[in-house]
C-alpha positions in Angstrom: 122.6 78.6 187.4 124.9 80.5 190.4 122.7 81.7 193.2 123.0 85.8 193.0 120.3 86.7 195.9 119.0 89.9 195.7 121.0 90.9 192.6 118.4 88.1 190.4 115.3 89.9 191.8 116.4 93.2 190.0 117.6 91.6 186.8 114.0 90.0 186.3 112.5 93.1 187.4 114.4 95.0 184.0 113.8 91.8 182.3 110.3 92.4 182.7 110.3 96.0 181.4 112.0 95.2 178.4 110.1 92.5 176.8 107.2 92.7 174.3 104.4 91.2 173.5 105.6 88.2 171.9 107.5 85.3 173.3 106.8 83.0 170.2 110.4 81.3 168.8 110.5 79.4 165.6 111.8 75.2 166.5 111.4 73.3 169.5 113.6 70.8 171.6 112.6 67.4 171.3 112.8 64.5 173.3 112.5 60.8 172.5 113.7 57.7 170.5 116.4 55.6 171.0 119.1 56.9 173.3 117.2 59.8 175.1 116.8 63.6 174.1 117.7 64.2 169.9 119.8 66.9 168.9 117.9 70.8 168.7 116.5 71.4 165.9 118.1 75.0 163.5 116.4 77.5 165.0 116.6 81.0 163.5 115.3 84.5 163.8 114.8 87.2 161.9 112.5 86.4 159.0 109.0 86.6 158.3 106.8 84.4 161.1 109.7 84.1 163.6 109.1 86.2 167.2 111.0 88.9 165.8 111.5 90.0 162.6 114.9 91.6 161.7 116.6 92.9 158.5 119.2 90.1 159.1 118.4 86.2 159.9 120.9 84.3 162.7 120.8 80.8 164.5 119.5 81.1 167.6 121.4 79.0 170.7 119.9 76.6 172.5 117.2 77.2 174.9 117.8 81.0 174.5 114.2 82.6 174.0 113.4 85.8 171.5 110.6 88.2 172.8 109.4 91.1 170.6 110.5 94.7 172.3 107.5 97.1 171.0 109.3 100.9 172.4 106.1 102.9 171.2 103.9 100.3 173.3 106.1 100.4 176.4 106.6 104.0 177.1 107.6 103.1 180.1 110.8 102.3 178.9 112.2 105.4 178.9 115.8 105.8 177.8 116.0 102.2 178.2 114.4 101.8 175.1 116.3 104.0 172.5 120.3 104.7 172.2 121.6 107.2 170.1 120.1 106.5 166.6 119.0 103.1 167.1 115.5 101.7 168.9 115.3 98.1 171.1 113.5 95.8 168.8 114.3 92.9 170.8 115.5 91.1 173.0 117.0 86.8 173.7 116.7 86.3 177.2 119.4 83.4 178.5 118.1 82.5 181.1 116.0 79.6 179.4 119.8 78.1 179.0 120.8 78.8 182.3 122.7 82.1 182.5 121.6 85.5 183.5 121.8 88.3 180.4 120.7 89.4 177.1 121.5 89.4 173.1 119.5 92.8 172.7 118.8 93.6 168.6 118.7 97.4 168.2 117.2 99.1 164.7 116.9 102.2 163.1 117.0 104.3 160.0 118.2 107.7 160.3 121.5 109.9 161.5 124.6 107.3 160.9 122.3 104.4 161.0 120.4 105.2 157.4 121.3 103.5 154.5 124.6 104.4 153.3 126.6 104.8 156.0 129.2 102.8 157.8 128.9 99.9 160.7 131.7 101.6 162.7 130.3 105.5 162.4 126.6 103.4 163.7 128.6 101.4 166.5 130.6 104.6 167.6 127.1 106.5 167.7 125.7 104.0 169.4 128.5 103.6 172.1 128.3 107.3 172.7 125.0 107.4 173.5 125.7 104.5 176.3 124.6 105.4 179.7 126.6 102.6 181.7 130.2 104.6 180.9 131.7 102.3 178.9 135.5 102.5 179.2 138.5 100.9 177.5 136.8 100.8 174.2 138.1 99.0 171.2 137.2 98.7 167.5 137.6 96.6 164.6 136.3 95.9 161.4 135.3 92.0 161.2 133.1 90.4 159.3 129.3 89.1 160.5 128.5 86.0 158.1 129.5 87.7 155.0 128.2 91.5 155.5 131.0 93.7 156.2 130.5 94.4 160.3 131.8 96.9 163.3 132.5 95.1 166.8 133.9 96.8 169.9 134.5 95.2 173.4 134.6 97.1 176.4 134.6 97.8 180.3 131.0 99.1 181.4 131.2 100.7 184.8 127.3 100.9 186.6 127.0 101.2 190.3 129.9 100.8 190.9 130.4 97.6 189.4 132.4 96.6 186.0 131.9 93.6 183.4 132.6 92.8 180.0 130.5 94.0 177.2 130.3 93.6 173.2 128.5 94.7 170.4 128.7 94.5 166.7 127.2 96.9 163.9 125.9 95.8 160.3 124.3 97.9 157.5 121.0 96.7 155.5 118.7 98.2 152.6 116.4 98.7 155.3 119.0 100.5 157.6 121.6 99.9 160.4 121.5 97.1 163.1 123.4 97.0 166.5 123.2 93.3 168.0 124.7 93.5 172.1 125.7 91.5 174.5 125.8 92.3 178.1 125.1 89.7 181.3 125.7 90.4 184.8 128.5 90.0 184.9 132.0 89.6 183.2 131.6 85.4 184.5 127.9 85.3 182.5 129.6 87.1 179.4 132.1 84.9 178.7 129.3 82.3 179.4 126.9 83.7 177.1 129.4 84.4 174.0 129.1 81.2 172.7 125.5 82.4 171.3 126.8 85.7 170.6 128.8 84.2 167.7 126.6 81.8 166.3 124.8 84.6 166.4 127.7 87.0 164.5 128.7 83.8 161.9 125.2 83.0 161.0 124.0 86.6 160.3 122.7 87.0 156.9 120.6 89.8 155.4 116.7 88.8 154.8 116.0 91.6 152.6 
């Protein structure tokens, strides 16, 4: 992991605010056996009994740590806990894997997030409420596993710095869901893309 001085401290403070009460994940990396470290078992998130129960499930990259975010129990989050029609419900920390950033999951059931809406409408509503001044947004229709989805890549402007970010939206019988990947900077964002793509390609509805 790169040393970034005081910026790391700031990121740690934000991470502490945005985490909830649960830190369990299903599946641990195992060591031992001839040849040393064994391949990590498959880890998924979203099903009942996993760290975050969601309307979809997807595979987690090795070492990434999911935690529930309960906005109602953490009023200090304020506007950080909601963005447009969706609420932050889960974040997956990349620090145990050697990166500075999160995959964040947002869900909702009203407005553009209501059942019967479209992924593109949901994603545009999510982006319209962003606080980091997104520019150069490029939208496209994609697939998340077998689910119809919309995806956007853009440059976020905050505190005089710019960095690449992206988000993905899908609709489920239980409302809309947005998966967002940020990062400390563009380099970290690019380094974390394999984890995002793994979640995207393995996504299926849980109900």
